[in-house]
C-alpha positions as CSV (number, residue, x, y, z in Angstrom):
1,X,-72.9,4.3,260.1
2,X,-72.5,5.7,256.5
3,X,-74.9,4.8,253.8
4,X,-72.2,2.6,252.0
5,X,-71.6,0.8,255.3
6,X,-75.2,0.1,255.9
7,X,-75.7,-1.2,252.3
8,X,-72.7,-3.5,252.7
9,X,-74.1,-4.9,256.1
10,X,-77.6,-5.4,254.7
11,X,-76.1,-7.7,251.9
12,X,-73.7,-9.7,254.1
13,X,-74.4,-13.4,254.2
14,X,-76.3,-14.4,257.2
15,X,-74.2,-17.1,259.3
16,X,-75.7,-20.5,258.9
17,X,-75.9,-23.1,261.5
18,X,-74.4,-26.5,260.8
19,X,-74.8,-30.0,262.3
20,X,-71.8,-30.8,264.5
21,X,-70.7,-33.5,266.8
22,X,-68.0,-32.7,269.4
23,X,-66.3,-34.6,272.3
24,X,-64.4,-33.1,275.3
25,X,-62.9,-34.6,278.4
26,X,-65.4,-34.7,281.3
27,X,-63.3,-36.3,284.2
28,X,-62.5,-39.6,285.5
29,X,-64.4,-42.4,287.5
30,X,-63.1,-43.5,290.9
31,X,-61.1,-46.2,289.1
32,X,-59.5,-43.7,286.7
33,X,-61.5,-44.5,283.6
34,X,-61.7,-41.4,281.3
35,X,-65.2,-39.9,280.6
36,X,-66.2,-37.9,277.7
37,X,-69.0,-35.4,277.2
38,X,-70.3,-35.4,273.6
39,X,-72.4,-32.7,272.0
40,X,-74.8,-33.0,269.2
41,X,-76.0,-29.9,267.5
42,X,-78.3,-29.7,264.4
43,X,-78.9,-26.9,261.8
44,X,-82.0,-25.9,263.7
45,X,-80.1,-25.0,266.9
46,X,-81.3,-28.0,268.9
47,X,-78.5,-29.4,271.2
48,X,-77.9,-32.9,272.9
49,X,-75.3,-33.7,275.3
50,X,-74.5,-37.3,276.1
51,X,-71.7,-38.7,278.2
52,X,-70.2,-42.1,277.7
53,X,-70.5,-42.8,281.4
54,X,-73.8,-44.7,281.5
55,X,-74.9,-43.4,278.0
56,X,-76.5,-40.5,280.1
57,X,-78.4,-37.8,278.3
58,X,-77.0,-34.9,280.4
59,X,-78.8,-32.2,278.7
60,X,-81.3,-31.6,275.8
61,X,-81.9,-28.0,274.6
62,X,-85.0,-27.4,272.5
63,X,-86.9,-24.1,271.7
64,X,-90.2,-22.9,273.0
65,X,-92.9,-21.2,270.7
66,X,-91.0,-17.9,270.8
67,X,-87.6,-19.7,269.9
68,X,-86.3,-19.4,273.4
69,X,-84.0,-22.4,274.2
70,X,-84.2,-24.5,277.4
71,X,-82.7,-27.8,278.8
72,X,-85.7,-30.1,279.1
73,X,-84.1,-33.0,281.0
74,X,-83.3,-33.1,284.6
75,X,-79.6,-34.0,285.7
76,X,-76.4,-32.4,287.0
77,X,-73.9,-30.0,285.7
78,X,-70.8,-32.1,286.2
79,X,-69.7,-35.8,286.2
80,X,-69.2,-36.3,290.1
81,X,-73.0,-36.4,291.2
82,X,-73.5,-39.0,288.3
83,X,-70.9,-41.1,289.9
84,X,-72.8,-41.3,293.1
85,X,-76.3,-42.4,293.9
86,X,-79.0,-40.8,291.8
87,X,-82.4,-41.6,290.4
88,X,-81.1,-43.0,287.1
89,X,-81.1,-39.4,285.6
90,X,-80.9,-39.8,281.7
91,X,-79.1,-43.1,281.6
92,X,-79.0,-46.2,279.6
93,X,-80.9,-48.8,281.7
94,X,-80.0,-52.6,281.5
95,X,-79.4,-55.4,281.2
96,X,-83.0,-55.5,282.3
97,X,-84.9,-52.2,282.6
98,X,-87.7,-52.3,285.1
99,X,-88.5,-55.2,287.4
100,X,-87.8,-58.9,287.5
101,X,-90.1,-60.4,290.4
102,X,-88.2,-62.3,293.1
103,X,-84.9,-61.6,291.2
104,X,-85.2,-64.9,289.5
105,X,-86.2,-66.4,286.3
106,X,-86.0,-69.5,284.2
107,X,-84.8,-69.8,280.6
108,X,-84.7,-73.1,278.6
109,X,-85.0,-75.1,281.8
110,X,-82.4,-73.3,283.8
111,X,-82.9,-71.0,286.7
112,X,-80.9,-67.7,287.2
113,X,-80.8,-65.7,290.3
114,X,-80.0,-62.0,289.5
115,X,-79.2,-59.2,292.0
116,X,-82.0,-58.4,294.3
117,X,-81.8,-54.6,294.6
118,X,-85.4,-53.6,295.2
119,X,-86.5,-55.6,298.2
120,X,-86.7,-59.2,297.0
121,X,-87.0,-58.0,293.5
122,X,-84.6,-56.9,290.7
123,X,-84.7,-53.5,289.1
124,X,-82.9,-51.6,286.2
125,X,-80.0,-54.2,285.9
126,X,-78.9,-54.5,289.4
127,X,-76.2,-52.6,291.5
128,X,-73.5,-52.3,289.0
129,X,-75.7,-51.7,286.1
130,X,-75.3,-50.2,282.6
131,X,-75.8,-46.7,283.9
132,X,-72.5,-47.2,285.9
133,X,-70.3,-48.3,283.1
134,X,-68.0,-46.4,280.8
135,X,-69.1,-47.1,277.2
136,X,-66.8,-46.9,274.2
137,X,-67.9,-43.8,272.3
138,X,-67.4,-43.4,268.5
139,X,-68.5,-40.2,266.8
140,X,-70.3,-40.7,263.4
141,X,-69.9,-37.0,261.9
142,X,-71.8,-37.6,258.7
143,X,-74.9,-39.1,260.6
144,X,-74.7,-36.5,263.4
145,X,-74.5,-39.3,265.7
146,X,-72.7,-41.0,268.6
147,X,-72.4,-44.8,268.9
148,X,-71.8,-46.3,272.4
149,X,-70.4,-49.9,272.9
150,X,-70.3,-52.1,275.9
151,X,-69.7,-55.7,276.4
152,X,-71.4,-57.2,279.5
153,X,-69.6,-60.3,280.9
154,X,-71.3,-63.6,281.4
155,X,-72.7,-63.7,284.9
156,X,-72.7,-59.8,285.4
157,X,-75.4,-59.2,288.0
158,X,-76.3,-62.9,287.6
159,X,-77.4,-62.6,283.9
160,X,-76.1,-65.5,281.6
161,X,-74.2,-64.8,278.4
162,X,-71.7,-62.3,277.3
163,X,-73.8,-59.5,275.8
164,X,-72.4,-57.1,273.1
165,X,-74.4,-53.9,273.1
166,X,-74.4,-51.1,270.6
167,X,-76.6,-48.0,271.3
168,X,-76.6,-45.1,268.9
169,X,-77.8,-41.6,269.4
170,X,-78.7,-39.4,266.5
171,X,-79.8,-35.9,266.3
172,X,-81.7,-35.2,263.2
173,X,-82.7,-32.1,261.3
174,X,-86.4,-32.9,262.1
175,X,-85.5,-32.1,265.7
176,X,-85.5,-35.9,266.5
177,X,-83.3,-37.5,269.2
178,X,-83.3,-41.0,267.7
179,X,-81.9,-43.9,269.9
180,X,-81.2,-47.3,268.2
181,X,-80.3,-50.3,270.4
182,X,-78.8,-53.6,269.5
183,X,-77.3,-56.5,271.3
184,X,-76.1,-60.0,270.6
185,X,-75.2,-62.9,273.0
186,X,-73.1,-66.1,273.0
187,X,-75.7,-67.8,275.4
188,X,-79.5,-67.6,276.0
189,X,-80.3,-64.6,278.0
190,X,-82.8,-61.9,278.6
191,X,-82.4,-58.3,277.5
192,X,-84.6,-55.1,278.1
193,X,-82.8,-51.7,277.4
194,X,-84.2,-48.3,277.5
195,X,-83.3,-44.6,278.4
196,X,-84.4,-43.2,281.8
197,X,-84.4,-39.5,281.1
198,X,-86.5,-37.3,283.3
199,X,-88.4,-34.7,281.1
200,X,-89.9,-31.2,282.0
201,X,-90.9,-29.4,278.9
202,X,-91.0,-26.0,280.6
203,X,-87.4,-26.5,281.4
204,X,-85.6,-28.4,284.2
205,X,-85.8,-26.6,287.3
206,X,-89.0,-25.0,286.5
207,X,-91.3,-26.8,289.1
208,X,-93.7,-29.8,288.6
209,X,-95.2,-31.2,285.5
210,X,-98.7,-31.5,286.5
211,X,-100.0,-29.1,284.0
212,X,-98.3,-31.0,281.2
213,X,-100.9,-32.6,278.9
214,X,-100.3,-36.2,277.9
215,X,-101.8,-38.7,275.4
216,X,-100.8,-42.4,275.5
217,X,-102.7,-44.4,272.9
218,X,-103.0,-47.5,274.9
219,X,-106.3,-49.1,276.2
220,X,-104.6,-51.6,278.5
221,X,-101.8,-52.0,281.2
222,X,-99.9,-54.6,283.1
223,X,-101.7,-54.9,286.4
224,X,-99.3,-55.1,289.2
225,X,-99.1,-56.2,293.0
226,X,-98.2,-53.8,295.6
227,X,-94.5,-54.1,294.9
228,X,-95.3,-53.1,291.3
229,X,-94.6,-56.6,290.1
230,X,-96.9,-57.6,287.2
231,X,-99.6,-60.1,288.1
232,X,-99.6,-61.5,284.6
233,X,-103.1,-59.9,283.9
234,X,-103.6,-57.4,281.0
235,X,-106.3,-55.0,282.2
236,X,-108.5,-52.4,280.5
237,X,-107.8,-48.9,281.5
238,X,-110.7,-47.1,279.9
239,X,-112.5,-44.7,282.2
240,X,-109.9,-45.0,285.0
241,X,-107.3,-42.7,286.2
242,X,-105.0,-44.4,283.8
243,X,-106.7,-43.5,280.7
244,X,-104.8,-41.1,278.5
245,X,-106.4,-42.1,275.2
246,X,-107.3,-38.5,275.1
247,X,-105.0,-35.8,276.2
248,X,-105.2,-35.1,280.0
249,X,-103.1,-33.0,282.4
250,X,-100.8,-35.2,284.3
251,X,-102.0,-33.9,287.5
252,X,-105.8,-34.1,286.9
253,X,-106.1,-37.6,288.5
254,X,-102.7,-38.3,289.9
255,X,-104.1,-38.4,293.5
256,X,-107.2,-40.5,292.5
257,X,-107.6,-43.3,295.2
258,X,-107.7,-46.0,292.7
259,X,-105.8,-49.1,293.9
260,X,-103.9,-51.0,292.6
261,X,-103.3,-48.5,289.8
262,X,-101.6,-45.6,291.5
263,X,-99.1,-47.1,294.0
264,X,-96.1,-45.0,294.6
265,X,-98.1,-41.7,295.0
266,X,-98.2,-41.3,291.2
267,X,-98.0,-43.0,288.0
268,X,-95.5,-45.8,287.6
269,X,-96.9,-48.3,285.2
270,X,-96.5,-50.1,282.0
271,X,-98.9,-49.2,279.1
272,X,-99.5,-51.9,276.5
273,X,-99.0,-50.4,273.1
274,X,-100.9,-51.5,270.0
275,X,-99.6,-52.4,266.6
276,X,-96.1,-53.5,265.2
277,X,-93.1,-51.6,264.1
278,X,-92.6,-47.9,265.0
279,X,-95.6,-46.5,266.6
280,X,-96.7,-43.6,268.8
281,X,-96.0,-44.5,272.5
282,X,-96.9,-40.9,273.9
283,X,-97.5,-37.2,273.1
284,X,-96.7,-34.6,275.8
285,X,-97.3,-30.8,275.7
286,X,-96.4,-28.2,278.0
287,X,-99.1,-25.4,277.5
288,X,-96.9,-22.7,279.1
289,X,-94.1,-23.0,276.7
290,X,-95.7,-24.7,273.7
291,X,-93.1,-27.4,273.6
292,X,-94.4,-30.8,272.4
293,X,-92.5,-34.0,272.5
294,X,-93.7,-37.1,270.7
295,X,-92.4,-40.5,271.4
296,X,-92.3,-43.3,268.9
297,X,-91.0,-46.8,269.6
298,X,-90.7,-50.3,268.1
299,X,-91.2,-51.8,271.8
300,X,-94.5,-53.1,273.0
301,X,-94.7,-51.1,276.0
302,X,-94.0,-47.8,277.7
303,X,-93.4,-47.1,281.4
304,X,-95.0,-43.7,282.4
305,X,-93.4,-42.5,285.7
306,X,-94.1,-39.2,287.4
307,X,-90.7,-38.9,289.6
308,X,-92.7,-40.0,292.7
309,X,-89.7,-40.6,294.7
310,X,-87.7,-37.4,293.9
311,X,-86.9,-35.5,297.1
312,X,-84.6,-32.6,297.6
313,X,-82.2,-33.6,294.7
314,X,-79.8,-30.7,294.0
315,X,-79.5,-30.6,290.1
316,X,-78.3,-28.3,287.4
317,X,-77.7,-24.6,288.4
318,X,-78.6,-25.4,292.1
319,X,-82.0,-26.2,291.1
320,X,-83.8,-28.5,293.7
321,X,-85.8,-31.4,292.2
322,X,-88.8,-32.6,293.9
323,X,-91.5,-35.2,293.6
324,X,-93.4,-34.7,290.2
325,X,-90.8,-32.4,288.8
326,X,-90.3,-34.6,285.8
327,X,-91.8,-37.6,284.0
328,X,-90.2,-40.4,282.5
329,X,-91.4,-42.5,279.3
330,X,-89.4,-45.8,279.3
331,X,-90.0,-47.7,276.1
332,X,-89.5,-51.4,276.9
333,X,-90.4,-55.0,277.1
334,X,-93.1,-55.6,279.8
335,X,-91.9,-55.8,283.5
336,X,-91.1,-59.2,284.6
337,X,-91.4,-60.7,281.1
338,X,-89.0,-63.4,281.8
339,X,-91.5,-64.9,284.3
340,X,-94.5,-64.2,282.3
341,X,-94.6,-66.5,279.2
342,X,-97.9,-64.6,277.9
343,X,-96.0,-61.3,277.7
344,X,-93.8,-60.4,274.6
345,X,-90.6,-62.4,275.1
346,X,-87.4,-60.7,276.3
347,X,-85.2,-63.9,275.5
348,X,-82.3,-63.4,273.2
349,X,-80.3,-66.5,272.0
350,X,-77.1,-66.9,269.9
351,X,-77.5,-66.0,266.3
352,X,-80.2,-63.6,267.0
353,X,-80.0,-59.7,267.2
354,X,-82.1,-57.7,269.8
355,X,-82.8,-54.3,268.5
356,X,-85.2,-51.6,268.8
357,X,-85.6,-47.9,268.1
358,X,-87.2,-45.1,270.0
359,X,-87.5,-41.5,268.7
360,X,-88.1,-38.3,270.8
361,X,-89.4,-35.7,268.4
362,X,-89.7,-32.0,269.5
363,X,-91.9,-29.3,268.1
364,X,-94.0,-26.4,269.3
365,X,-97.6,-25.2,269.4
């Protein structure tokens, strides 16, 4: 290279990343509905891929402490595995996320029977739940966001009322993936929406998450019976294997013989969050990569789940996912709230708007 060429190269403008939202075809469902894959990028290089099938977060790429990018959510490379049976990887969960005991509840003096798809109980919206619906996707370029819409018919999975849902995913320049949930109804009903992503901050396919360090600023949890249905009691967790008020490795006490706290061979319980409005639900750090994820939410609870039932699931790039290869932090109303009047209400009535916000913020140390 000549001196003139070198001088020219040194003063060339450096390409600058820009926030973008794009959509592409991603196949069809068995009934022929067209599915899209939507990609959000910010100017920092972070990337989120979301499909309008089930509102699933398909991938989420963030940098480690040296700037190396990795996908930190478990899932699949193509649509087909999502169309089959899978452990709710990355999906929108509803109408009622988590459990309803006996698959029944009463509202305004009327008893409703919803789908029993977990023994005698209801879980995550039933058999044909929100994770299996094709949502209408609308790109919001200026906000670097994608808005998803779905209308759940009156009586779907046994739930009363036509429910109009809007869920918006936004990727900010602060490396935040923000999810805003909104719903209205024409009849009294119950609603509890969340996202069911499985995270591994070392990168999906990298093994278990037992060395991840987690802080959950909660001093209480909703005690459960052997089928993980809340008893109605709010119990203190200080000094137990459930106490994460100071950062602890996920694996430090996961095998503790401490019934009834640790059914399911790992953590799968709802932590009672303190305060109103947007508040910290959890902070997780992977010491190996330096990635940190903070979860803030307007919801009163967060379900911490350590992928206790994953077994031999073939995911992205042929990676095999096993038990404890990921963790979920499902911000939510408390499980079985429709049957527990002492819990924060999950009821929604005509003229009201259900809304909540959850933000996943990524950084490094």
